[in-house]
C-alpha atoms as one frame of an Amber mdcrd trajectory, in Angstrom:
protein
   0.000   0.000   0.000   1.192   3.502  -0.815   2.524   5.530   2.075   0.582
   8.749   1.559   2.405  10.474   4.406   5.697   9.941   2.591   4.173  11.239
  -0.634   2.893  14.294   1.206   6.304  14.926   2.742   8.005  14.636  -0.656
   5.563  17.095  -2.218   5.957  19.541   0.674   9.753  19.409   0.376   9.551
  20.001  -3.383   7.141  22.903  -2.883   9.643  24.734  -0.679  12.268  24.497
  -3.421   9.857  25.439  -6.212   8.470  28.449  -4.328  11.785  30.322  -4.502
  12.558  29.628  -8.158  12.791  32.402 -10.723  10.260  32.857 -13.496  12.967
  31.846 -15.958  13.564  28.548 -14.173   9.863  27.698 -14.009   9.414  28.566
 -17.679  12.373  26.351 -18.560  10.616  23.447 -16.865   7.383  24.202 -18.719
   9.193  24.245 -22.064  10.805  20.905 -21.193   7.349  19.518 -20.457   5.998
  20.791 -23.792   8.973  19.256 -25.591   8.499  15.949 -23.785   4.819  15.795
 -24.675   5.609  16.505 -28.335   8.329  13.880 -28.510   6.233  11.217 -26.789
   2.916  11.762 -28.566   2.819   8.185 -29.829   3.288   6.744 -26.328   0.566
   9.046 -24.966  -1.938   7.996 -27.627  -1.060   4.325 -27.139  -1.755   4.610
 -23.398  -4.979   6.503 -24.070  -6.109   3.791 -26.494  -5.981   1.307 -23.589
  -8.231   3.579 -21.536 -10.687   3.939 -24.427 -10.724   0.183 -24.969 -11.456
  -0.438 -21.287 -14.184   2.226 -21.265 -15.910   0.589 -24.216 -15.747  -2.803
 -22.521 -17.363  -1.233 -19.454 -20.136   0.169 -21.707 -19.569   3.801 -20.832
 -21.725   6.290 -22.759 -20.432   7.936 -25.923 -20.177  11.374 -24.270 -18.050
   9.896 -21.475 -15.700   8.187 -23.943 -15.430  11.420 -25.917 -14.364  13.198
 -22.728 -11.494  10.814 -22.009 -10.312  10.527 -25.616  -7.024  11.986 -26.775
  -5.995  12.322 -30.398  -3.175  14.142 -32.161  -5.128  17.386 -32.294  -5.947
  17.288 -28.591  -2.366  16.475 -27.613  -1.224  19.394 -29.765  -3.763  21.558
 -27.927  -2.374  20.434 -24.573   1.150  21.298 -25.733   0.005  24.706 -26.970
  -1.604  25.423 -23.602   1.681  24.637 -21.827   3.622  26.866 -24.211   1.078
  29.653 -23.703   1.643  29.469 -19.943   5.286  30.345 -20.550   4.197  33.650
 -22.103   1.958  34.606 -19.182   3.235  36.793 -16.325   4.419  35.028 -13.190
   1.611  35.408 -10.623   4.066  35.203  -7.711   6.036  38.055  -6.191   3.620
  40.788  -7.241   3.245  43.700  -4.845  -0.542  43.936  -4.644  -0.616  46.914
  -2.314   1.664  48.814  -0.017   1.734  51.582   2.519   4.100  53.421   4.831
   2.711  53.808   8.316   3.156  57.010  10.409   5.783  55.180  12.480   7.842
  54.471   9.367   6.928  50.767   8.935   6.695  49.787   5.280   3.952  47.188
   4.779   3.543  45.364   1.461   1.000  42.744   0.412   2.718  40.265  -1.930
   1.416  37.280  -3.918   3.025  33.911  -3.045   2.366  30.246  -3.919  -0.238
  28.274  -1.997   2.245  25.433  -1.401   0.978  21.910  -2.192  -2.227  21.521
  -4.184  -4.090  18.227  -4.138  -6.141  17.551  -7.250  -8.842  14.844  -7.373
 -10.431  14.452 -10.785 -12.037  11.902 -13.053 -12.149  11.182 -16.752 -10.272
  13.957 -18.579  -6.548  13.236 -19.052  -5.827  16.797 -20.182  -6.511  17.845
 -16.588  -3.347  15.983 -15.566  -1.235  18.359 -17.640  -3.334  21.478 -17.031
  -3.207  21.038 -13.265   0.483  20.167 -13.090   1.671  22.993 -15.326  -0.555
  25.668 -13.801   0.649  24.655 -10.350   4.266  24.720 -11.482   4.021  28.192
 -13.029   2.384  29.468  -9.834   5.182  27.921  -7.744   3.147  25.067  -6.268
   3.846  21.355  -6.043   0.866  19.122  -6.817  -0.424  15.704  -5.847  -2.702
  14.360  -8.575  -5.261  11.607  -8.241  -7.156  10.922 -11.476  -9.877   8.366
 -12.099  -9.382   4.721 -12.950 -10.885   5.350 -16.402  -7.798   7.315 -17.502
  -5.071   5.700 -15.429  -2.929   4.594 -18.390  -3.061   8.070 -19.960  -2.350
   9.784 -16.657   0.630   7.565 -15.882   2.149   8.250 -19.301   1.630  12.015
 -18.982   2.934  12.200 -15.409   6.063  10.195 -16.271   6.875  12.587 -19.105
   6.329  15.669 -16.958   8.315  14.411 -13.972  11.267  13.595 -16.215  11.044
  17.009 -17.893  10.950  18.862 -14.570  14.013  16.969 -13.365  15.842  17.756
 -16.611  15.158  21.422 -15.909  16.885  21.110 -12.545  13.797  21.034 -10.324
  12.611  18.186  -8.065  10.527  15.623  -9.931   8.265  15.554  -6.877   6.898
  18.942  -7.890   4.457  16.636  -9.729   3.256  13.427  -8.076   0.562  11.167
  -9.494  -1.194   8.693  -7.193  -1.124   5.667  -9.468  -3.395   3.503  -7.316
  -7.046   4.377  -8.005  -8.563   2.773  -4.920 -10.930   5.079  -3.040  -8.912
   4.801   0.182  -6.285   7.176  -1.232  -8.884   9.853  -1.931 -10.080   9.525
   1.657  -6.518   9.891   2.915  -5.817  12.944   0.744  -8.828  14.646   2.313
  -7.136  14.480   5.723  -3.541  15.383   4.797  -3.658  18.822   6.422   0.011
  18.638   7.352   1.049  18.409   3.696  -1.755  19.606   1.386  -2.676  23.285
   1.526  -5.678  23.207  -0.826  -7.707  20.321  -2.260  -9.481  20.812  -5.607
 -12.037  18.193  -6.674 -13.056  18.268 -10.342 -15.621  15.829 -11.653 -19.020
  14.429 -10.816 -21.544  15.850  -8.389 -20.901  12.836  -6.153 -17.121  13.342
  -6.069 -17.303  17.058  -5.347 -19.842  16.713  -2.566 -17.864  13.843  -1.018
 -14.857  16.150  -0.750 -16.873  19.130   0.524 -18.562  17.029   3.193 -15.595
  14.917   4.324 -12.342  16.830   3.770 -10.524  18.504   6.632  -8.108  20.021
   4.101  -9.494  23.333   2.743 -11.178  22.660  -0.608 -12.462  24.562  -3.634
 -15.521  23.090  -5.378 -15.178  23.093  -9.161 -17.017  21.754 -12.163 -20.638
  21.379 -11.033 -22.238  22.388 -14.327 -26.022  22.430 -14.557 -25.895  25.220
 -17.150 -28.859  27.098 -18.643 -29.650  29.212 -21.680 -32.734  31.439 -21.758
 -34.033  32.635 -25.144 -35.867  35.908 -24.608 -38.886  37.317 -26.420 -37.812
  38.834 -29.731 -34.403  37.140 -29.781 -32.661  36.383 -33.074 -33.897  32.851
 -33.789 -30.982  31.765 -35.972 -28.477  33.069 -33.441 -30.316  31.264 -30.662
 -30.320  27.939 -32.514 -26.584  28.219 -33.239 -25.763  29.071 -29.617 -27.960
  26.268 -28.257 -26.471  23.718 -30.634 -22.906  24.691 -29.775 -23.551  24.772
 -26.048 -25.245  21.359 -26.057 -23.642  19.269 -28.772 -20.066  20.461 -29.332
 -18.904  18.563 -26.220 -21.864  17.417 -24.112 -19.657  15.646 -21.575 -17.963
  18.767 -20.195 -19.093  20.960 -17.324 -19.804  24.084 -19.411 -22.233  22.264
 -21.728 -25.874  23.339 -21.823 -28.286  21.187 -19.815 -31.547  23.204 -19.670
 -33.080  25.482 -22.300 -35.672  28.067 -21.212 -37.795  29.692 -23.931 -40.126
  32.691 -23.761 -43.672  31.636 -24.609 -44.015  34.166 -27.452 -41.279  32.571
 -29.571 -41.596  28.917 -28.536 -43.692  27.899 -31.567 -41.071  29.274 -33.936
 -37.890  28.363 -32.054 -38.470  24.884 -30.679 -39.016  23.016 -33.988 -35.737
  24.474 -35.265 -33.967  23.453 -32.063 -35.402  19.930 -32.348 -34.221  19.672
 -35.946 -30.679  20.567 -34.897 -30.759  18.223 -31.876 -31.897  15.370 -34.129
 -28.616  15.635 -36.057 -26.842  14.468 -32.890 -29.598  12.156 -31.666 -29.917
  14.432 -28.637 -32.988  13.615 -26.600 -35.268  16.511 -25.651 -37.051  16.293
 -22.290 -39.954  18.736 -22.376 -42.262  20.534 -20.000 -45.936  19.970 -20.842
 -46.200  23.139 -22.941 -43.100  22.415 -25.020 -44.153  18.784 -25.371 -47.353
  19.899 -27.068 -45.231  21.661 -29.696 -42.752  18.797 -30.231 -44.740  15.657
 -29.364 -44.863  14.454 -32.969 -41.064  14.469 -33.213 -38.914  11.405 -32.666
 -36.615  11.749 -29.672 -38.885  13.809 -27.420 -40.249  12.850 -23.979 -41.871
  14.576 -21.013 -39.469  15.917 -18.387 -39.667  15.161 -14.687 -38.929  17.644
 -11.904 -35.634  15.859 -11.327 -34.518  16.591 -14.896 -34.303  20.327 -14.187
 -31.851  19.727 -11.337 -29.649  17.185 -13.141 -26.304  17.623 -14.873 -26.399
  14.857 -17.481 -23.148  15.496 -19.393 -24.815  13.585 -22.203 -26.871  14.067
 -25.358 -29.924  15.157 -23.349 -31.509  18.630 -23.416 -34.190  19.673 -20.933
 -36.637  22.301 -22.227 -39.095  24.557 -20.432 -41.338  27.366 -21.693 -41.556
  30.392 -19.385 -43.947  33.354 -19.346 -41.317  36.060 -18.915 -37.715  36.836
 -17.975 -38.584  36.939 -14.266 -39.707  33.308 -14.397 -36.552  32.361 -16.317
 -34.294  34.016 -13.756 -36.144  32.390 -10.857 -35.868  28.974 -12.517 -32.146
  29.354 -13.143 -31.371  30.556  -9.639 -33.361  27.623  -8.255 -31.729  24.841
 -10.276 -28.397  26.203 -11.504 -25.143  25.062  -9.917 -23.842  28.646 -10.315
 -21.455  27.633 -13.091 -22.455  29.187 -16.444 -25.799  30.585 -17.582 -26.741
  32.577 -20.682 -29.432  34.766 -22.202 -30.080  35.226 -25.919 -31.808  38.582
 -26.361 -32.049  41.781 -28.370 -33.435  43.665 -25.379 -30.722  45.724 -23.668
 -32.685  46.178 -20.442 -33.328  42.444 -20.188 -29.677  41.639 -20.794 -28.658
  43.924 -17.922 -31.368  42.483 -15.688 -30.149  38.947 -16.426 -26.502  39.836
 -15.753 -27.406  41.483 -12.465 -29.806  38.874 -11.101 -28.279  35.546 -12.138
 -26.063  34.415  -9.260 -23.529  32.353 -11.206 -19.771  32.480 -11.671 -20.035
  33.238 -15.403 -23.060  34.877 -17.027 -23.401  35.374 -20.796 -25.342  37.562
 -23.202 -25.692  36.211 -26.755 -22.875  33.653 -26.458 -22.426  29.967 -25.742
 -21.702  28.746 -22.209 -18.923  26.650 -23.769 -16.662  29.713 -23.468 -16.337
  29.075 -19.718 -12.790  27.839 -20.054  -9.412  29.052 -18.887  -7.975  28.993
 -22.386 -10.874  31.001 -23.809 -10.524  33.540 -20.989  -6.828  34.020 -21.771
  -5.569  32.067 -18.739  -3.744  29.436 -20.825  -5.731  26.693 -19.133  -7.660
  26.275 -15.930  -7.337  23.970 -12.977 -11.106  24.017 -12.609 -14.129  26.303
 -12.696 -15.025  27.291  -9.159 -18.732  27.468  -8.340 -18.144  28.821  -4.857
 -17.440  32.381  -3.757 -14.492  32.288  -1.351 -10.912  32.624  -2.608 -11.704
  31.892  -6.256 -14.745  31.936  -8.536 -15.151  30.966 -12.190 -12.279  29.622
 -14.331  -9.230  29.295 -12.074  -5.998  30.305 -13.731  -2.633  31.244 -12.281
  -3.821  34.044 -10.007  -6.244  31.677  -8.247  -3.321  29.410  -7.320  -1.641
  32.023  -5.172  -2.235  33.481  -1.743  -0.730  36.547  -0.069   2.037  37.313
   2.379   2.467  40.605   4.222   6.057  41.816   4.236   6.898  44.454   6.845
  10.183  46.390   6.889  11.244  48.602   9.753  14.274  50.261  11.282  13.879
  49.384  14.930  10.229  50.228  15.598   8.661  48.699  18.703   5.084  48.804
  19.906
């Protein structure tokens, strides 16, 4: 059995060394990682093929398999994200504020690394690289525990990164992957207060709530994505259909995908048949309220929704639809069922757009755009370690800045109190 205390101690030791490294040194390690990923693309894809094969044998859904799949284009995207991180400013060592007190004390508030970040995640192997490289750039060591579904991919990626970091002259234990996927190691990570400074769960509703409810290590909830789009009265129908299709079907298995569509009653007759036609191209099931069912009941893949459907993040080819009387009802519905991740309005009414932005209590709120833009790369962060749906410390896509804390530095010349 793994000795998690030893792993924690190794990560903590590495974090102390990494925290004092220059931006140049950290960027050198990132470039080594990018080079290693490029040079070992074949080995990465071979390992990922084993994970895909096992997932198919286990009869996972198509959207789930799509989420764990790597191909040449996706590996290239991972490499590009690492290289982009090199170009970003170092989030550490920034003087955030400063003052000179009447007694002559100089007080500065400075950004510093968090220390050791524990990451518990599930079926997306790109998270292994995103998390490790973001932590490294922000001066943090990381302990990674991915899901069993992607263990072969994660092991291949972690091996490449650890070797690259060592080649750059940094401790390989800046990045540690827990290679045993038994649940006991997740439970132990939740209690490693001596070694782990912050725990970030990223995955299913069940995983995130297990960490929130059981961890003694401070945690940041990420990735709960019951996302909504409301199409307002008088909205551009073609724009709405394009946004809905992108938000639902481009990658249904990710946390920023659309789950529930709300439609103003005045445009439902015109909009919903066009939405159904587009959903049919992907065999996406539509689960309707009674009013929308009356409009679409003669279509193929359409069923009545249950109350539970409105509160469920499916991460699948399923779209829940509800007709509302007005924007007030739409906002109330979203604030009741949303996980505070990403919600959108499609509208040509300026006042309604401002009302929606002000009253929707979510981390990211959109006007006339797809919720799929909730992503660190799309926000210019290079990547993200997760999308926080809570309000303390970090909210929304978490890039480099979210992986730092502050230290107060006080300089005097003999002052006493």
